N, C-alpha and C positions, 0 to 999 in steps of 0.2 A: 855372308852375314847370317842368313837363317840357320845355317849349319852350326855356327858359333852359338847363336842364341839357344838353339835346341840342346846343344851339348851342355851349356851352362844350366839350363832349366832341368835337364835330366840329372845333372850332378846335385843340384839343390834338392830335388825330390828324393834322390837316393840317400841323401844325408838326413832325410826324415822331416824336411821342412814342409809345412802346410802351404796351401795356396795363398793364404793371407800373409804368411811370412815371405814367400817368394815375391809377392806384389809389393810388400812393404820395403823389402831390401832393394828391389829394382836392379840387382846385379846382373840378372839374365840379359837385360837389354842395355846395360850401361855402355855408352859410347855409340849406340845405334839409334835409340829412340828416346824421346822425352817421356817423362812419366805424366800420363793423363788418363782420362776415362777409357779411351780406346785401347791404350796399352794395357791397362788393368784388365779389361774384359778379355783381351787376347791371351794374356798370361794365365788368367783363371781357366779359360777354355783349354789351353794347352796343358795345364797342370792336370785337369780332369782326364784328358786324353792319354797322358803318360802314366797315370796311376793304374 
C-alpha cells in the first residue's frame, strides 16, 4: 500500500504538480484512504520530502 502511494506521489511530482494539486486530485491515496485533514497533511509533508 505505502509503496503504491509513494509511487503515485512521485509520479505526480515528476509531472510538475504542486502540493496543492496533489492534495486536490487525491489520486495518490485513491482506494487506500479517505480525503480528510490528516491525509492532506501527510500528502503535503510527503510532497516536500520528495522535492
